[in-house]
C-alpha positions as CSV (number, residue, x, y, z in Angstrom):
1,M,-17.6,13.7,46.3
2,D,-16.3,15.6,43.1
3,L,-18.0,17.3,40.2
4,N,-17.6,14.3,37.9
5,R,-19.3,12.1,40.5
6,I,-22.0,14.7,41.0
7,F,-22.4,14.6,37.1
8,N,-22.8,10.9,36.9
9,D,-25.3,11.0,39.8
10,Y,-27.3,13.6,38.0
11,Y,-27.1,11.8,34.6
12,E,-28.4,8.5,36.3
13,G,-31.2,10.4,38.0
14,K,-30.0,10.1,41.6
15,I,-29.8,13.7,41.9
16,K,-33.0,15.8,41.1
17,T,-32.6,19.0,39.1
18,Q,-34.1,21.0,41.9
19,H,-31.4,19.7,44.2
20,L,-28.5,20.2,41.9
21,E,-27.2,23.7,43.2
22,S,-27.6,22.9,46.9
23,T,-25.8,19.3,46.3
24,I,-22.7,21.1,44.7
25,F,-22.8,24.0,47.2
26,K,-22.8,21.6,50.2
27,E,-20.5,18.7,48.9
28,I,-18.0,20.7,46.9
29,Y,-17.9,24.2,48.6
30,N,-18.8,23.3,52.1
31,S,-21.6,25.9,52.0
32,D,-19.3,28.7,51.7
33,P,-21.2,31.9,50.9
34,D,-18.4,33.3,48.9
35,K,-18.6,30.2,46.7
36,L,-22.3,30.4,46.0
37,A,-21.8,32.1,42.6
38,E,-19.4,29.4,41.5
39,A,-21.7,26.5,42.9
40,C,-24.7,27.8,40.8
41,R,-22.6,28.2,37.6
42,K,-21.2,24.6,38.0
43,A,-24.8,23.4,38.3
44,A,-25.9,25.1,35.0
45,E,-22.8,23.5,33.3
46,I,-23.6,20.1,34.5
47,R,-27.1,20.6,33.1
48,S,-25.9,21.7,29.8
49,K,-23.3,18.8,29.6
50,F,-26.2,16.5,30.4
51,L,-28.2,17.9,27.4
52,E,-25.2,17.5,25.2
53,K,-24.7,14.1,26.1
54,K,-28.3,13.1,25.6
55,T,-29.0,15.1,22.4
56,G,-25.6,15.5,20.7
57,A,-26.3,19.3,20.6
58,D,-23.5,21.8,21.0
59,L,-24.3,24.4,24.0
60,S,-21.1,25.9,24.1
61,L,-22.4,29.6,24.1
62,I,-25.4,28.9,26.3
63,K,-23.2,27.2,29.1
64,S,-20.6,29.9,29.0
65,S,-23.2,32.7,29.4
66,H,-24.3,33.7,32.8
67,V,-26.8,35.9,34.6
68,D,-26.2,35.3,38.4
69,T,-29.7,35.4,39.8
70,F,-29.1,33.4,42.9
71,S,-29.4,34.4,46.6
72,L,-29.3,32.7,50.0
73,A,-32.5,32.3,52.0
74,G,-33.0,31.1,55.5
75,E,-31.2,28.0,56.8
76,G,-29.0,27.9,53.8
77,A,-31.5,27.5,51.1
78,I,-30.6,28.7,47.7
79,L,-33.0,30.8,45.6
80,T,-31.8,30.2,41.9
81,G,-34.1,32.8,40.4
82,I,-35.1,30.5,37.8
83,E,-35.3,26.6,37.9
84,S,-33.1,24.1,36.0
85,K,-30.6,26.8,34.7
86,I,-28.4,25.9,31.9
87,G,-26.8,29.4,31.2
88,A,-28.2,32.4,29.6
89,G,-29.7,33.5,26.3
90,L,-28.2,36.8,24.7
91,I,-30.1,39.5,23.1
92,P,-28.1,42.3,21.4
93,M,-29.0,45.6,23.1
94,G,-28.6,49.2,21.6
95,V,-29.2,52.4,22.8
96,V,-31.4,55.5,21.7
97,G,-31.1,59.1,22.7
98,P,-30.7,61.5,24.0
99,A,-34.6,61.7,24.6
100,K,-36.1,65.0,25.6
101,I,-38.9,64.0,28.2
102,D,-41.1,66.7,30.0
103,G,-42.6,64.7,32.6
104,E,-43.3,64.7,36.2
105,Y,-40.3,62.4,37.0
106,V,-38.1,63.2,34.1
107,D,-36.8,66.8,33.7
108,V,-37.0,68.1,30.2
109,N,-33.3,69.3,30.4
110,E,-32.0,65.8,31.1
111,D,-30.3,63.9,28.6
112,V,-31.8,60.3,28.7
113,Y,-30.1,57.4,26.8
114,I,-32.5,54.5,26.7
115,P,-31.3,50.8,26.3
116,L,-33.2,48.4,24.1
117,A,-32.8,44.7,23.7
118,T,-33.8,43.3,20.4
119,N,-33.0,41.1,17.4
120,E,-34.9,43.2,15.1
121,A,-33.3,45.4,12.6
122,A,-34.6,48.8,12.0
123,L,-36.5,49.0,15.6
124,I,-33.8,51.0,17.2
125,A,-33.2,53.1,14.2
126,G,-37.1,53.9,14.1
127,V,-37.1,55.0,17.7
128,Q,-34.2,57.1,17.2
129,R,-35.8,59.1,14.4
130,G,-39.1,59.4,16.3
131,L,-36.9,60.9,19.1
132,K,-35.2,63.2,16.8
133,A,-38.7,64.6,15.7
134,I,-39.9,64.9,19.4
135,N,-36.6,66.6,20.6
136,M,-36.8,69.1,17.7
137,S,-40.5,69.9,18.8
138,G,-39.5,70.6,22.3
139,G,-39.7,67.3,24.1
140,L,-42.5,64.7,24.9
141,K,-45.0,65.5,27.8
142,T,-45.6,62.5,29.9
143,L,-48.1,61.8,32.7
144,V,-48.7,58.8,35.1
145,H,-52.3,58.9,36.4
146,F,-52.8,55.4,37.7
147,D,-50.6,53.2,40.0
148,G,-52.0,49.9,41.0
149,M,-51.5,46.2,40.7
150,T,-54.4,43.8,40.7
151,R,-55.2,40.4,41.7
152,A,-59.0,38.8,41.6
153,P,-59.9,36.0,43.8
154,L,-63.3,34.3,42.9
155,I,-65.4,33.1,45.7
156,E,-68.9,31.6,45.8
157,A,-71.9,32.6,47.9
158,P,-74.6,30.2,49.4
159,D,-77.2,31.9,47.0
160,I,-77.5,35.0,44.8
161,Y,-79.0,37.1,47.7
162,A,-75.8,36.6,49.9
163,A,-73.7,37.4,46.9
164,R,-75.5,40.7,46.1
165,D,-75.6,41.7,49.8
166,F,-71.8,41.0,50.1
167,C,-71.0,43.1,47.1
168,D,-73.2,46.0,48.3
169,M,-71.4,46.0,51.6
170,L,-68.0,46.4,49.8
171,K,-69.2,49.5,48.1
172,D,-67.1,52.4,49.4
173,N,-66.5,50.7,52.6
174,E,-63.3,52.3,53.7
175,D,-63.4,50.7,57.3
176,F,-63.5,47.1,55.7
177,I,-60.8,47.9,53.5
178,K,-58.6,49.1,56.6
179,E,-59.7,45.9,58.4
180,L,-58.6,43.7,55.5
181,Q,-55.2,45.5,55.2
182,T,-54.5,44.1,58.8
183,C,-54.1,40.7,57.1
184,V,-51.3,41.9,54.9
185,P,-47.9,41.8,56.9
186,D,-45.9,43.2,53.8
187,P,-45.6,47.1,54.2
188,F,-45.1,47.4,50.6
189,V,-48.4,45.9,49.6
190,V,-51.3,48.1,50.5
191,L,-54.9,47.4,49.7
192,K,-56.5,50.5,48.0
193,E,-59.8,49.3,46.7
194,I,-62.0,46.3,45.9
195,E,-64.1,46.1,42.6
196,T,-66.8,43.6,42.8
197,Y,-68.6,41.8,39.9
198,Q,-71.2,39.2,40.4
199,L,-72.3,36.2,38.3
200,G,-75.0,34.3,40.1
201,T,-73.5,33.1,43.2
202,K,-70.0,33.7,42.0
203,V,-68.4,36.9,43.4
204,F,-65.2,38.3,41.5
205,L,-63.1,40.6,43.9
206,R,-60.8,42.7,41.8
207,L,-58.3,43.7,44.6
208,V,-56.3,46.8,43.8
209,F,-53.1,47.4,45.6
210,K,-50.3,50.0,45.7
211,T,-46.9,48.1,45.6
212,G,-44.0,50.8,45.7
213,D,-41.3,50.4,43.0
214,A,-42.2,46.6,42.5
215,M,-44.3,45.4,39.8
216,G,-45.9,43.4,42.8
217,M,-47.5,40.3,41.4
218,N,-46.0,37.8,44.1
219,G,-47.0,40.3,46.7
220,V,-50.5,41.0,45.7
221,T,-51.0,37.3,45.3
222,K,-49.9,36.4,48.7
223,A,-52.0,39.4,50.1
224,S,-54.9,38.4,48.1
225,A,-54.6,34.8,49.6
226,E,-54.5,36.2,53.1
227,I,-57.5,38.7,52.6
228,T,-59.6,35.8,51.0
229,K,-58.9,33.4,54.0
230,Y,-59.9,36.2,56.4
231,I,-63.3,37.0,54.4
232,L,-64.3,33.3,54.1
233,A,-63.5,32.7,57.8
234,K,-66.2,35.3,58.7
235,M,-68.9,34.1,56.3
236,E,-70.5,30.8,56.7
237,G,-71.4,28.8,53.5
238,W,-68.9,30.6,51.2
239,K,-66.0,28.9,49.5
240,L,-63.0,29.6,47.4
241,I,-63.1,28.8,43.7
242,T,-59.6,30.3,42.7
243,I,-57.2,32.7,44.2
244,S,-56.9,34.2,40.5
245,S,-60.0,34.3,38.3
246,N,-58.5,36.0,35.2
247,L,-60.2,39.2,36.0
248,C,-57.0,40.7,37.3
249,T,-56.2,40.5,34.4
250,D,-52.5,39.3,34.2
251,K,-50.6,38.6,31.0
252,K,-53.7,38.5,28.8
253,N,-55.2,41.0,26.4
254,A,-58.2,42.2,28.4
255,H,-60.3,45.4,28.1
256,I,-60.9,45.8,31.8
257,N,-57.1,46.7,32.1
258,V,-57.9,49.4,29.6
259,L,-60.9,50.8,31.4
260,N,-59.8,50.4,34.9
261,G,-56.0,50.5,34.7
262,R,-53.4,48.0,35.7
263,G,-49.8,48.7,36.7
264,K,-49.2,52.2,35.4
265,S,-51.5,54.2,33.2
266,I,-49.7,56.8,31.2
267,Q,-50.4,59.6,28.8
268,T,-47.9,61.1,26.3
269,E,-48.4,64.3,24.0
270,V,-46.2,66.2,21.6
271,F,-47.0,68.7,18.9
272,I,-44.7,68.1,15.9
273,P,-44.4,71.4,13.6
274,E,-45.0,70.8,9.9
275,D,-41.5,71.7,9.0
276,V,-40.0,69.2,11.5
277,L,-42.3,66.5,9.8
278,T,-41.0,67.4,6.3
279,S,-37.4,67.7,7.6
280,V,-37.1,64.4,9.6
281,F,-39.4,62.1,7.6
282,K,-39.6,61.2,4.0
283,K,-41.4,63.1,1.2
284,G,-45.2,62.7,1.5
285,T,-45.3,63.0,5.3
286,T,-47.5,65.7,6.4
287,S,-49.7,66.2,9.4
288,R,-52.7,65.3,7.2
289,S,-51.2,62.2,5.8
290,V,-50.2,61.0,9.2
291,E,-53.6,61.7,10.6
292,K,-55.2,59.7,7.8
293,T,-52.8,56.7,8.2
294,V,-53.3,56.5,12.1
295,F,-57.1,56.5,11.7
296,H,-57.4,54.1,8.9
297,K,-54.6,51.7,10.2
298,C,-55.1,51.9,14.1
299,Y,-58.9,52.3,14.2
300,L,-60.6,51.2,11.0
301,G,-58.2,48.5,10.3
302,S,-58.0,47.2,13.9
303,T,-61.8,47.4,14.4
304,L,-62.2,45.3,11.3
305,S,-59.8,42.5,12.5
306,G,-61.5,42.4,15.8
307,T,-58.3,43.8,17.7
308,V,-58.8,44.2,21.5
309,S,-57.0,47.4,22.7
310,G,-54.3,47.4,20.2
311,F,-55.1,50.5,18.5
312,N,-51.6,51.5,17.7
313,V,-48.9,51.1,15.2
314,N,-46.4,48.7,16.6
315,A,-46.2,49.4,20.5
316,A,-45.4,45.8,21.2
317,N,-42.1,46.1,19.5
318,A,-41.0,49.0,21.7
319,V,-42.5,47.4,24.9
320,A,-40.6,44.2,24.3
321,A,-37.3,45.8,23.6
322,F,-37.5,48.0,26.5
323,F,-38.8,45.2,28.8
324,A,-36.0,42.8,27.7
325,A,-33.4,45.5,28.3
326,T,-34.5,46.4,31.9
327,G,-35.5,43.0,33.2
328,Q,-39.2,43.2,33.1
329,D,-41.6,40.3,33.0
330,L,-41.7,39.6,29.2
331,A,-45.1,37.9,29.3
332,Q,-46.7,41.2,30.3
333,V,-45.8,42.7,27.0
334,I,-49.1,41.4,25.8
335,S,-51.1,43.7,28.2
336,S,-48.6,46.5,28.6
337,S,-48.5,47.2,24.9
338,S,-52.3,47.9,24.9
339,S,-52.4,51.4,23.6
340,F,-54.3,54.1,21.8
341,V,-52.6,56.4,19.3
342,Q,-54.2,59.7,18.3
343,A,-52.9,61.9,15.5
344,D,-54.7,65.2,14.9
345,A,-53.7,67.4,12.1
346,L,-53.9,71.0,13.3
347,D,-52.9,74.5,11.9
348,G,-49.0,74.4,11.6
349,G,-48.4,70.6,12.4
350,L,-49.3,67.3,14.0
351,H,-50.7,66.9,17.4
352,F,-49.7,63.3,18.4
353,M,-50.7,61.4,21.6
354,V,-50.3,57.7,22.9
355,S,-52.3,56.4,25.8
356,L,-51.0,53.3,27.8
357,P,-53.4,52.3,30.3
358,C,-52.0,49.2,31.7
359,M,-48.1,49.0,31.5
360,E,-46.7,46.6,34.3
361,L,-43.2,47.3,35.2
362,A,-40.7,47.7,38.1
363,T,-37.4,48.7,39.4
364,I,-37.2,46.0,42.1
365,G,-37.8,42.2,42.0
366,G,-37.6,39.6,39.3
367,G,-35.0,40.2,36.6
368,T,-34.4,43.9,37.3
369,M,-32.0,43.0,40.3
370,F,-29.5,41.1,38.2
371,G,-26.9,41.3,35.3
372,T,-27.3,43.6,32.4
373,A,-30.9,44.6,33.3
374,K,-29.5,46.2,36.7
375,E,-26.9,48.3,34.6
376,A,-29.7,49.3,32.2
377,L,-31.9,50.6,34.9
378,K,-29.0,52.6,36.4
379,L,-28.2,54.0,33.0
380,I,-31.6,55.7,32.9
381,G,-31.6,56.7,36.5
382,C,-34.0,54.1,37.7
383,G,-31.6,51.9,39.5
384,G,-33.2,52.3,43.0
385,F,-36.2,51.8,45.0
386,G,-38.1,53.7,47.7
387,E,-38.1,53.3,51.5
388,T,-41.9,53.2,51.8
389,V,-44.9,52.0,49.5
390,D,-45.5,55.6,48.5
391,D,-41.9,56.3,47.8
392,N,-42.0,54.9,44.2
393,R,-40.5,57.7,42.0
394,N,-38.1,55.4,40.4
395,V,-40.9,53.2,38.8
396,L,-42.8,56.2,37.8
397,R,-39.8,57.6,36.0
398,L,-39.3,54.3,34.5
399,A,-43.0,54.3,33.2
400,E,-42.4,57.8,31.6
401,I,-39.5,56.6,29.8
402,A,-41.1,53.3,28.6
403,A,-43.9,55.5,27.3
404,T,-41.4,57.7,25.5
405,V,-40.0,54.6,23.6
406,V,-43.5,53.5,22.5
407,T,-44.4,57.0,21.4
408,A,-41.3,57.6,19.5
409,L,-41.6,54.3,17.6
410,D,-45.3,54.7,16.7
411,L,-44.6,58.3,15.6
412,N,-41.8,57.2,13.4
413,T,-43.6,54.1,12.0
414,A,-46.8,56.0,11.4
415,C,-44.8,58.7,9.5
416,A,-43.0,56.1,7.4
417,Q,-46.4,54.6,6.3
418,A,-47.6,57.9,5.6
419,A,-44.7,58.4,3.1
420,G,-46.0,55.4,1.0
421,Y,-43.6,52.5,0.8
422,E,-40.9,53.9,2.9
423,M,-41.4,51.5,5.8
424,A,-40.9,48.5,3.5
425,D,-37.9,50.0,1.9
426,S,-36.1,50.9,5.3
427,H,-36.7,47.4,6.6
428,V,-35.3,45.6,3.5
429,K,-32.3,47.9,3.7
430,L,-31.5,47.6,7.2
431,A,-32.3,44.1,7.8
432,R,-31.2,42.6,4.5
433,G,-28.8,45.1,3.3
434,E,-30.7,45.4,0.0
435,K,-31.4,48.8,-1.8
């Protein structure tokens, strides 16, 4: 069988899309591991040609772009990374830096150059100007104070008393936590605690795990399933409603993540002297004007709009660009950009702080393992992963760097808005080339 015949069979529906890579790998390349990349790329090209023939669209750029996310699993099965691949989507990538970060996992004497992937003009320039002010002020202090990934199964008790008794039993029960850990075969997924919430006969179990350098969603989902099976096997009359009850909370804007933490909880802090504000930013930018802007915009305006945990200037822009560059799960921008900005005018300057309570990111797994993301992680010194679940300095360093980008952009944009119309003027200039 040749590729033309495979294309015709695929076009006629004789080959299912999920079998295309394995068919090409076996029929054309005799399952030669050295030809796996070529087989997967040919499959993407065939899907693109199918779409071109069906729709009349030209997909030349898409089908000529590649991110090799494949691998071989047991018994020759192909893991393609994503399903029905037709090529790759390209996002321009820029760099900011050097960033002076005074953290627990980044040394203040390092020159850190940070890649950002975005289509938005002015974003990278904004981060760079924020970093300039931070660097001139001695660097950004960073702190990671929570590290844990959650999944929340929902189970149902026979009656409200059984539900109450089970929740009471779980409180501070370290022995039961250790017992449940025996259900989890993955040494990189370790159960730390269980938060319980009762609604009638329904019991929500918010399981908190440590996951090493991985973001850990797949690992904690599997572990949660095994733990729930074990619990229900011991309790007659109980049943599973769902393995994920939305109390985790994953990929949604939820205040429980803000209060209890999810992924990494990070704090940043910098004192910007008054003379740095006036030299770096436009006329009208003072510690008092920035304080007033941040309060009225981030707290008064956000409260009036009904915003949930978005008490910041534009954190999502920074998180999205950093996540796209480093191969993170882009859907988690919604929760990871939850943040609180503080700007206090003090004698001699501005005390600027950002709190990011639920940033979900990784240096291993998902998109971090492939293509440009893998190179980007190496660029910032986060291209590895630890040998044990507690050896996760790479992802904690990554968290400090991510929080630095958010802080720099929010500082810059707050100062731009404190200077009247400067934010609007700069966007028009950089995005449209207009004066």
